[in-house]
N, C-alpha and C positions, 0 to 999 in steps of 0.2 A: 504494500500500500504506500502511496506517495501523499505528501501533504501540500496544501495550497493555502496561502494567506492572501486574502483579498484586501488590499490597502490603498484602493483608489478613491475616487469621489472628490468632491470639492469642500467638504467639511463646513458647509454654510452655517450650520447651527452653532459653530464654535468661532465664528468671526467676532472680533478681529484677530484672534490667535492664529487662525489658519490663512491669514493674508500673506504670511511670510514663510509658512512651512506646511507640510502635510499633517493632517490630524493625527496620524498614527505615529508621528515622531514627537508628539507632545509628551511631557513627563507625566507619569502616573506614580505618585510618591517618589521613589528613588530611581526609577528606570524609564526609558522611553516606552511608550505604549506598545510598540511592535514587539518588544521582548516577551510580553505575556502570552500572546497567541503562539509565538515561536516556542516558548517553553511548554505550552500545552501539547503541541505536536511532537516535540522531542520526548515528552513523557510517555507518549504512546509507542516510542521506539522507532519513529520514522526518521529516516536518514536523508532522503531526497525531498527537498522542500522548494516550492516555487513561490515567489512573492510577485504579485501583480499590483502595480501602482500606476499612477498617472504620469504623464510625460514630464511635467514641471519639476517634480521632486524625485524622480527615479534615481538620479545620481546621489541624492542624500541617503537613500536606503543602502546603496552600494558602499558608500563611504562609511556608514555606521556598521554594517553587518559583514561586508566583505564576502569572502567565499563561504562563510559559515563555519570555518575551522574552529573558531573560538567556542562554538556551540556544539561541536562534534557532529556537524551535518554538512551536506553539500547543498548550497543555495544556488538557485537559478532565478532569473529575473525576467519579467515580461511587462511591457508597457501597454496600458489601456489608453488609447489616443484621446478619447473623450469619455465623460461620465455617462455611460450608456446603461448602467444598471449592474447589479450583482451577477445576474445570469450571463450577461454579455462578457463580464470580466472572467467568469469561470470558463466560458467557451474558449478563451485564449489558451487554456491549459491542456487542450486535447492532445497535442503532440507530446507534451511533457509526461502525461500519464501513461502513454504507450499501451493503452488498452487495459490497464489494470484498475483496481479499486483506488478510491481517493478519499481523503479526509480534508474537508474544506472548513476554514475558520475565518470569520471576519476579523480584521485587524484591530477592532476596538472591543473585542470580547475578552472578559477576564473571569476565570473560574477559580474558586477557592478550593485548592487541593485537586488532585488528579486521579485518585483511585477509581472513582466512578467512571471517569472519562476513559481510563485504560481498559476497564471492563467492557465499556460500550464498544471500543475499537476492536477488542477481541471477539465480541459477539458478532459484530458486523463482518469481520474477516471470515467467520464461520457461516455467515448468511449466504445462501446460494446465489441470490440475485437481489436487485432492488436498492433501496435506500434506507437510511436510518437518521432520525433527527432527535435532538435533545430538547425537551420541553422544560419550562420552569414556571412555577406559580408566582405571579406578581400582583401588585395592587393597581398598576397603571397599564393594564393589558391593551388599552386603546392605542398605545404608542407602537405596538408591534403587530406581527402576524399572529393571529389567535387560532389555536387548534380546537376543533370540536371533536370530542372523543366519545365513542359509544361502543359498548361491548368489548372494551380492551383494544379498540382500533381507532385510528384517526379517520374521520369520515370527511374532513374538509378543513381548509385553512382560509381564513378571511383576513385580508391585509388592512390593518389600522381601522377596525370597525368602530363606529360611534357607540354602538351598544354590543359589546363583546358577548359571545355565547358561553364563554368560560373565562377563567383567569389563568389558563395555561397558554403561554406564549412560546413561539419558536425562537430559541437562542440562535446565535450565529455560528453554530457548529453542526456541520452536515457530513454524512457519509454517503457516497454514491458509487454505483458501478459505472461501467463505461457507457451505459444506456443514457446517462445524463446528457451527453453531447448530442445524441439523436433528438432528445426532447428540446434542447436549446435551439436546434436548427428549425424547429417548428413554431417557435414563439413569435409573437408579434408585439411591438412596443405597447406599453400601457398608456393610460391617459397622460402620464407625466413623461412619456417619450423614452421609457426604459424597458429593458427585458427583465422581468421580475422573477426573483427566486421563488416567490410564492407560487407562481405558475408552474415552475419546475416541480416543486413538491406536490402540488395538486395533481400533476400528471402521474406521478408515482402512486399517489393515493388512489386515483381512478383505476390504475392497473392492479391494485391490490397487493403491491409489493413494497409498501412503506412500513417500517417498524419505528418504534420510538422508546425513549426512556426519559423519565422525569428526574431532573437534576435536584438532588436533595441538599447540596451544599450551597454556599453563597455564590451568586453570579451577578454580573452587571455588564452592560455595555458602557461606553464612555463617549457617546456621540453628542451629548448636550452638556452644558455647564454643570447642571445638577448631577448627571450620571458620572461626569469626569471627577467631580468632587467625591461622589460616593465610591468610585473605584479607588481613588487615592486613600480614602479612609479605610476601605476594606483591606488594602495591602498593608497600611500602617498598623492596623489592628492585628493582622496575621503576624507581622514582624515582631510586634510587642509580645505576643503570646509565645513566640519561639525563643525569645531572649531570656 
């Protein structure tokens, strides 16, 4: 299995901080944000990792992370020319994955601890086909893609609904087989002009080959000022408990 970190986008919700740098290079407590998803993938034992970023700051990622030697991995880089959505960015990774399974994480996702993630990766590796996503119970589900679960299965995902059908949201960690690229090729841009990862996940659900696991530990994204602060506080709290 290979790993992919999606670190593109314009970071408009974090302006003016992102006027001079990529969101995923901002500090979260004592490390650049991109370190956390990288550590999540390496915890799974993944050695080949692709970072997809925008053109403007691609060189900054290379300068910071280099070949990946310091992290014990081999890093590759791909440029998303324009912010065309998560699914479009993922589509750039097809040659890199070479027909194998892949673990995809958004560059602003931070998980507390990795034992459950490691188990999920192993379970997916043993899964014959399809996809697997990680869900999390939150209080502000309307900010995210929301999963509707019935009979132990996800029956649909609704993107940023005004009236969520549950408080289970889709975190930014996904596991896919090579079929994901076939699905991406069938997508059409959404109303905001992007190829949506929710459409990818709903395609797997429609085919009956989507599994899921609910994250029990702490998790946050870091795409708003509030969640960036939450992420820093989460890491600081974890550091304090370890000292």
